[in-house]
C-alpha positions in Angstrom: 39.6 53.5 -131.0 40.0 51.2 -128.0 37.6 49.3 -129.5 39.7 48.1 -132.4 42.4 47.9 -130.3 41.3 45.0 -128.0 40.0 43.6 -131.4 43.8 44.0 -132.8 45.1 42.5 -129.8 42.8 39.4 -129.5 43.7 38.6 -133.0 47.2 39.0 -133.0 48.0 37.5 -129.9 51.8 36.7 -130.3 52.8 40.3 -131.3 50.8 41.4 -128.0 52.6 38.7 -125.8 56.2 39.4 -127.1 55.7 43.2 -126.4 54.2 42.7 -123.2 57.3 40.1 -122.2 60.2 42.7 -123.5 58.2 45.7 -121.3 58.1 43.2 -118.6 61.8 42.4 -118.9 62.5 45.7 -119.1 60.5 47.0 -116.1 62.5 44.5 -114.5 65.9 46.1 -115.4 64.3 49.4 -114.4 63.5 48.1 -110.5 67.0 46.7 -110.4 68.3 50.0 -111.3 66.0 52.3 -109.6 67.6 54.1 -106.8 66.4 52.7 -103.3 66.1 54.9 -100.2 63.8 55.3 -97.4 62.0 58.6 -98.1 62.5 61.0 -100.5 65.0 63.4 -100.9 62.9 66.8 -99.7 65.9 69.2 -99.5 66.2 72.3 -101.9 69.2 72.3 -104.8 71.6 74.3 -102.7 75.5 75.0 -102.7 77.4 75.4 -99.6 80.1 78.1 -99.7 82.5 77.2 -96.7 85.1 79.4 -95.4 87.7 79.5 -92.7 89.3 82.1 -91.4 91.4 82.2 -87.5 89.0 85.9 -86.8 86.1 86.7 -84.6 82.8 86.9 -85.9 82.0 90.5 -86.5 85.4 90.5 -88.6 84.5 87.4 -90.6 80.9 89.0 -91.2 81.8 92.2 -92.9 85.3 90.8 -94.8 84.6 87.2 -95.9 80.5 86.2 -95.4 78.9 89.6 -96.8 81.6 89.9 -99.7 80.6 86.2 -100.9 77.3 87.0 -100.7 76.7 90.1 -102.6 79.5 88.8 -105.2 76.1 85.5 -105.6 73.1 87.6 -105.9 73.1 87.9 -109.7 74.6 84.3 -110.4 71.2 83.1 -112.4 68.3 81.2 -111.0 69.3 81.6 -107.2 66.0 82.0 -105.3 67.7 82.8 -102.0 71.1 83.1 -100.1 71.6 82.8 -96.5 75.0 83.4 -95.0 76.4 82.4 -91.3 79.4 83.5 -89.8 80.4 82.2 -86.3 84.2 82.3 -84.8 86.8 81.0 -87.2 84.6 79.9 -90.2 82.2 81.1 -92.2 79.0 79.1 -94.4 77.2 80.7 -97.4 74.0 78.9 -98.5 73.0 79.6 -102.0 69.3 78.2 -102.8 68.5 77.7 -106.2 65.4 77.6 -108.3 63.2 74.2 -108.0 64.7 71.9 -111.3 67.8 73.5 -110.9 70.8 71.0 -112.2 73.2 70.2 -109.1 76.3 70.3 -111.0 75.0 73.4 -112.8 74.4 75.3 -109.7 78.0 74.2 -108.5 80.0 75.6 -112.1 77.8 78.5 -111.9 78.7 79.5 -108.3 82.3 79.2 -109.0 82.0 81.2 -111.4 81.3 84.3 -109.6 83.3 83.4 -106.8 85.9 83.8 -109.0 85.2 88.0 -108.9 85.3 87.9 -105.4 88.5 85.7 -104.0 91.4 87.5 -105.5 89.2 90.3 -103.0 89.6 88.4 -100.0 91.7 89.5 -97.1 95.1 86.6 -97.2 94.5 83.4 -95.6 91.1 82.9 -96.0 90.3 79.4 -97.2 87.4 79.1 -99.0 86.1 75.9 -101.0 82.5 74.5 -102.2 80.9 71.8 -99.9 80.1 68.5 -100.9 78.1 67.9 -104.2 75.3 66.1 -101.3 71.9 67.2 -100.2 71.0 66.8 -96.6 69.7 63.2 -97.0 73.3 62.2 -98.0 74.5 60.9 -94.3 74.0 56.9 -95.0 76.8 55.6 -92.6 78.9 56.4 -89.3 81.5 54.2 -88.3 83.8 54.3 -85.0 87.4 53.4 -85.0 88.2 51.7 -81.8 91.3 50.3 -80.2 91.1 47.2 -78.0 94.9 47.3 -76.6 94.2 50.6 -75.1 97.7 51.4 -76.5 96.8 54.2 -78.9 95.4 57.5 -78.3 92.7 60.1 -79.8 95.7 61.6 -82.0 97.0 58.6 -83.4 93.1 57.0 -83.9 92.3 60.7 -85.4 96.0 60.5 -87.5 94.7 56.9 -88.9 91.5 58.1 -89.9 92.3 61.5 -91.7 95.7 60.0 -93.5 94.4 56.3 -94.8 91.0 55.3 -93.6 89.3 58.5 -95.0 90.8 58.4 -98.8 90.5 54.7 -98.9 87.0 55.2 -99.0 86.4 58.1 -100.3 87.4 56.1 -103.8 84.4 54.1 -103.1 82.0 54.8 -106.1 78.9 57.2 -105.1 81.1 58.5 -101.8 81.3 62.3 -101.8 83.0 63.0 -98.9 84.1 60.8 -95.9 83.9 63.6 -92.7 85.9 62.6 -89.0 84.6 63.4 -86.1 86.4 63.1 -82.8 89.3 62.8 -81.3 92.8 65.4 -82.1 94.7 66.3 -85.2 97.9 66.4 -84.4 100.5 69.3 -83.7 103.5 70.8 -82.4 103.1 73.7 -79.9 106.0 76.6 -79.7 105.6 78.1 -76.3 107.7 81.8 -76.3 109.3 83.0 -73.9 109.0 87.1 -73.8 112.1 87.5 -71.8 114.4 85.8 -74.2 112.9 87.3 -77.2 113.8 90.6 -75.6 117.1 89.7 -74.5 117.6 88.5 -78.0 115.8 91.7 -79.7 113.6 89.2 -81.9 109.8 90.3 -82.7 107.5 87.9 -82.7 106.8 88.0 -86.4 111.1 86.5 -86.9 109.8 83.6 -85.2 106.9 82.4 -86.6 108.7 83.1 -90.0 111.1 80.7 -89.1 109.3 78.0 -87.9 106.7 78.5 -91.1 109.7 78.7 -93.5 112.0 75.2 -91.6 109.4 73.3 -92.9 109.4 73.1 -96.2 111.3 71.3 -99.2 113.6 73.0 -101.4 115.2 72.1 -104.9 118.7 72.9 -106.5 120.6 73.0 -109.3 122.2 70.1 -111.2 125.6 68.7 -110.5 127.4 66.9 -113.3 129.6 64.1 -112.1 131.2 61.5 -114.3 129.0 62.1 -117.2 125.7 61.3 -114.6 123.6 64.4 -113.4 122.4 64.8 -109.8 119.4 67.5 -108.4 120.5 68.8 -105.2 117.3 69.4 -102.8 116.8 70.6 -99.0 115.3 68.7 -97.2 113.5 70.2 -94.3 109.8 68.6 -93.9 109.6 68.6 -89.8 108.9 64.9 -87.8 109.9 65.6 -84.8 109.9 67.7 -82.2 113.7 67.9 -82.3 113.3 69.7 -85.7 111.5 72.7 -84.6 114.0 72.6 -81.8 116.6 72.9 -84.0 115.4 75.8 -86.5 117.9 79.1 -86.6 115.6 82.4 -86.1 118.8 85.0 -86.4 122.3 85.0 -85.1 123.6 86.9 -82.6 126.3 89.8 -82.7 129.3 87.5 -82.4 128.0 85.0 -85.1 126.4 82.7 -83.4 123.1 81.3 -84.5 119.9 81.8 -81.7 117.7 78.5 -82.2 114.5 77.7 -81.3 115.1 76.0 -78.1 117.1 78.8 -77.2 113.8 81.2 -76.8 110.6 78.7 -76.3 109.4 75.5 -75.4 108.5 72.7 -78.4 106.0 70.0 -77.7 103.2 68.1 -79.0 100.2 69.2 -78.0 96.2 68.4 -79.1 94.0 70.6 -81.9 91.6 71.6 -79.6 89.5 72.6 -82.5 88.5 68.9 -83.6 87.0 68.4 -80.3 85.1 64.9 -79.0 82.7 62.4 -79.9 81.1 60.1 -77.8 79.4 57.6 -80.3 77.0 55.2 -79.2 77.6 55.9 -75.4 81.2 54.5 -75.8 82.9 57.9 -74.5 85.5 59.8 -76.4 86.1 58.0 -79.6 87.3 58.6 -83.4 84.9 58.2 -85.8 83.6 59.1 -89.2 80.1 59.8 -91.0 79.9 58.5 -95.1 78.5 61.4 -97.4 76.5 60.0 -100.2 77.0 62.1 -103.4 73.8 63.4 -104.6 70.9 60.9 -106.4 73.3 57.8 -106.3 71.5 54.6 -105.1 71.7 54.8 -100.9 72.0 51.2 -100.5 74.5 50.7 -103.3 76.2 53.0 -101.8 76.3 51.8 -98.1 76.9 48.2 -99.8 79.9 49.2 -101.2 80.9 51.0 -98.4 80.7 47.8 -96.4 82.2 45.9 -99.0 85.1 48.1 -99.0 85.7 48.2 -95.1 86.1 44.0 -95.5 88.7 44.5 -97.6 91.1 47.1 -96.0 90.4 45.9 -92.5 93.1 43.2 -92.7 95.6 46.1 -93.0 94.6 48.0 -90.0 97.3 47.9 -86.9 96.8 45.1 -84.7 93.7 45.7 -82.0 92.3 48.5 -84.3 88.7 47.8 -85.9 85.8 49.2 -87.1 82.3 49.4 -85.3 79.3 50.1 -87.1 77.7 53.3 -85.3 74.7 54.3 -88.1 73.4 52.0 -90.9 70.8 53.4 -93.4 70.4 50.5 -94.7 68.6 48.6 -92.2 66.2 51.8 -92.2 65.5 51.6 -96.1 65.5 47.2 -95.9 62.6 47.7 -92.9 60.5 50.8 -94.7 60.6 48.8 -98.4 60.2 45.7 -96.8 56.6 47.1 -95.3 55.5 48.3 -98.5 56.5 45.0 -100.5 54.8 43.0 -97.4 51.6 45.1 -98.2 51.4 44.6 -101.3 52.1 41.0 -101.5 49.2 40.2 -99.5 46.7 42.9 -101.5 47.8 40.5 -104.6 46.9 37.2 -102.8 43.6 39.2 -101.1 42.6 39.9 -104.7 43.3 37.1 -106.1 41.7 34.6 -103.5 38.7 37.0 -103.3 38.2 36.7 -107.5 38.7 32.9 -107.3 36.0 32.8 -104.4 32.9 34.7 -106.9 33.9 33.2 -109.8 35.6 29.8 -108.9 37.3 29.6 -112.4 40.8 29.8 -111.7 42.0 30.7 -115.6 40.1 33.9 -114.7 42.2 34.1 -111.6 45.2 34.2 -113.3 44.2 37.6 -115.1 45.0 40.0 -112.1 47.7 37.9 -110.8 49.4 38.4 -114.2 48.3 42.0 -115.1 49.0 43.4 -111.4 52.8 42.5 -110.8 53.8 43.3 -115.2 51.6 46.8 -114.4 53.4 47.4 -111.3 57.0 46.4 -112.9 56.5 48.4 -115.9 55.9 51.6 -113.3 59.4 51.4 -112.9 60.4 52.2 -116.6 59.7 56.2 -116.1 60.7 56.4 -112.5 64.1 55.6 -114.2 64.0 57.9 -116.5 62.9 60.9 -114.6 65.8 59.9 -111.7 63.1 59.3 -109.3 64.1 57.4 -106.1 62.3 53.8 -105.3 60.8 55.0 -101.0 58.2 54.3 -99.1 56.3 57.5 -100.6 56.8 56.5 -104.7 56.0 52.0 -103.1 53.2 53.8 -101.8 51.7 54.7 -104.9 51.5 51.6 -106.2 49.8 49.9 -103.2 47.0 52.6 -103.6 46.4 52.0 -106.7 46.1 48.3 -107.2 42.1 49.3 -105.7 41.5 50.9 -109.0 44.0 48.6 -111.4 42.0 45.3 -110.2 38.5 46.5 -110.7 39.7 46.2 -114.7 40.5 43.1 -114.3 37.2 41.9 -112.0 35.3 43.9 -114.4 36.5 42.4 -117.9 36.4 38.5 -116.6 32.9 39.1 -115.1 31.4 40.6 -118.2 33.1 37.8 -120.6 31.6 34.8 -118.0 28.0 36.6 -118.2 28.2 37.0 -122.2 29.8 33.2 -122.2 26.8 32.1 -120.1 24.2 33.8 -122.6 26.1 32.2 -125.8 25.4 28.9 -124.1 22.0 29.5 -123.7 21.4 30.5 -127.2 22.3 27.9 -128.8 26.0 28.9 -129.4 25.4 31.5 -131.9 28.8 32.6 -133.3 32.2 31.4 -131.8 33.4 31.8 -128.4 36.5 34.0 -129.5 34.3 36.4 -131.1 31.7 36.6 -127.9 35.1 37.3 -126.0 36.4 40.2 -128.5 32.7 41.6 -128.4 32.4 41.5 -124.5 35.8 42.8 -123.6 34.3 45.7 -126.4 31.6 46.4 -124.7 33.4 47.3 -121.6 36.8 47.8 -122.3 36.4 51.9 -123.3 34.3 52.5 -120.9 37.3 50.6 -118.2 39.7 52.8 -119.8 37.8 56.2 -119.8 37.2 55.4 -115.7 40.7 54.7 -115.1 42.1 57.8 -117.1 39.7 60.0 -115.2 40.9 57.9 -111.7 44.6 59.2 -113.4 43.7 62.7 -113.6 42.1 63.2 -109.8 45.4 63.0 -108.9 47.1 65.8 -111.3 46.6 68.7 -108.8 49.2 67.1 -106.7 51.9 67.9 -109.4 50.9 71.9 -108.7 52.4 71.1 -105.1 56.0 73.2 -104.6 58.8 73.2 -102.5 58.9 70.6 -99.7 55.5 69.3 -100.2 56.0 68.5 -103.9 58.9 66.8 -103.7 57.2 64.9 -100.9 53.5 63.7 -102.6 54.8 63.8 -106.2 56.5 60.5 -105.9 53.2 58.7 -104.6 51.3 60.5 -107.6 53.6 59.2 -110.3 53.8 55.7 -109.8 50.3 55.8 -108.7 49.1 57.4 -112.3 52.1 55.3 -114.1 50.6 51.9 -112.6 46.8 52.7 -113.2 48.0 54.2 -116.8 49.7 50.6 -117.4 47.0 48.5 -116.2 44.3 50.5 -118.4 46.7 49.5 -121.4 47.4 45.7 -120.3 
């Protein structure tokens, strides 16, 4: 069969060159589209359920974490569930079996959560974590005020209410997490003696402050053929708005305001904490989390372009400083492998040229190796694997095996042509070349397939080991297979 394919290819060169040109273009396109990262994603398919409730860890464990875990135990394809409770929050990690689609897992988690959420205590806020993985942290920045006029609370407000939403609109970004600074907070410090004097329970003060920060709609008024909507505008915008909230009226009908029984002021939200980025002290920053299966390099470039676009709209003296950029690591890691690949190609070509002293023969590996490498990216794109230091390393390892076939083909052709010239040139040159290739072609093809089969045990690896080494085995086998076909 291999001999017949060789003979057909030699006699139908136009069709062969056309097909090779098509797959080369397809391989180049696939190489440009394959997601690029520094290392393979070793994380499991997991969904994180995050709950907030201002209670102690033991109460959160009993009334939030445990009910959520028990509700998710029967979910399909679940491998393990881990819960973690701390003061004020709870994490539940649902780890799914290998190969489970992340979005299928998220939808199943929501489906099973819907049964338990109505039975959780009042005030518990539960949400799913972003559709990202452990390697989703791709970019980090610090928000710096060079004028020194803005405090950490103002920087945090700018981060939470403007910058975060701008970056979340970038394609491929799953979440922008703010770190450092203080959230704007109004603090009402009640005087217990005044509460006792006015006979006001503390719960009524809490309800009054909460109800004083709402907007309500009224009815429509018709006047001169036009309708006017009546509404009450009650959102808190300053300390005075809270001080003027009516708690109740005394026996004489005089309203008791919040300022009569408490002190109101601005205070930092200490739960946010502060951050020390790059030794700069207390600053406000943000972490950009990449969406699952996105191209890290492209996402980072889009984030940088977005920052350049919106930075002119920043307040005077405020700017962004990058504190972590994974694109540098990606480019250096991939660049190292690319340099090794180019060096190997050059050395191979020089060695063949030195021993054969025939430039056209040297061109065979020069043409075959790059095309086979480009073709290897076609299945990589179809399998949604990333181009990283492991997958590119598989190509580097395969080059030695790939070039052997070209050397044997060329050397045998030279030998047969030499015999042909010494035997009074019986038969045509084309026939001699075809026979020389058919002589070694089947053996070479079989040997390269054996080399590829030798890597098959790697595909039996599971979990993190499999996710680490399978990309290397895939690219090595793909490169050898396409090289054998070429």
